[in-house]
Residue, then its C-alpha position, 0 to 999 in steps of 0.5 A: m470122945t476121942i481127939l479124932s472124933k471131935i476133929k472129925w465133928i468139927l470138920g463136919i460142922s465146918m464144911i456145912f457152915i461154909l457151905i451155907i455161908a457161901t450159898n448165902l452170899i450167892d443168893r444175896n448177889n442174886f436178890l440184889r440183882v432182882k432188887d435193882s432190876v424191879t427197881t429200874i423197871y418202875e423208876d426208869r421204865l414205868v414212871v418214864k412211860n407215864i412221862i412220855f404219855e404226859i408229854d404226848r397228851y400235851i403235844h396233842e393239844k398243841e396239834l388241836a390248837m393248830v387245826r382249830k386255830d385256837s387263839a385262846y390256846y396261843n394267848n392263855k395256855a401255850s406258855k403253861i403247857n410249855d412249862k409243863i413240858q419242861n417240867l416233864i423233861l427235867r423229871y425224864q432227864e433224872t432217870k437212868l437213860t440207855k445210849e439209844e434212849a439218850k440219843v433219842f431223848e436229846e432229838l426230842k429236846q431239840n425238837l420241842v425247841e423247834l416246836k416252840a419256834q415254830e408255834v411262834k411263827f404260826v401265830e405271827s402268820g396269823k395262823t395260816q402257815k401251819t406246814l412247818l409246825e405240822s412237821s415239828i409236831d410230827d417229829v416230837k411225836e416220832n421221838l415220843y414213839d421211839l422213846s415209848q418203844i425203847q421203854l418196852s425193850e428195856g423193861n423186858r430186858q430188865m424182866n430177863i435179868s430178874k428171871k435168870a437171877v431167880d433161876t440161878v437162886e432156884l438152881f443154887t437151892q436145889l444144889e444146896i439141898y443136895i450137897l446138905i443131904f450128901l453132907a449129912i451122910l458123909i457126917q453120919v459115915i464119919i461119925i459112925y465109922n469106927p476103924k478097928n485098932e489092930 
């Protein structure tokens, strides 16, 4: 094997090696994007959706207690429910929030403080003045609805990011196959081609 043949072999193998490394790095980046997106969908969207559902359930209990003028609820359960809601709020704060979500979440926290205050006033009035309490419950429910809608739109956005990353991986896989076929043909031509010395 002549020096020229060895150089041709080295160049051919080097081209394949560089191509494989480059496409591997691109694929790795796309898989990381998919992984991050899936993790975000679970941790920051589905878990939060469950937290919103739990808070909504407790708000519904508060609403029923108000309508029924349930003394047992206000004497025994109200503070426990408020603690559970506070724990859910703390869990919610640990997730990644979008700008819009952070704004609505802050409103929710303020409205929950107002709701507690209105519950105290409701009990102090002998459970007769419920207009402000109803209004506070409606405000909290509106915040929960808005947060729920944000989860849907963000989940959809994350799914689109994943889909684009997967589509990119598929495109590069196709390109890799075509380039490898082209390189295989090129290497065969280089190896087989034997210029005649004149």
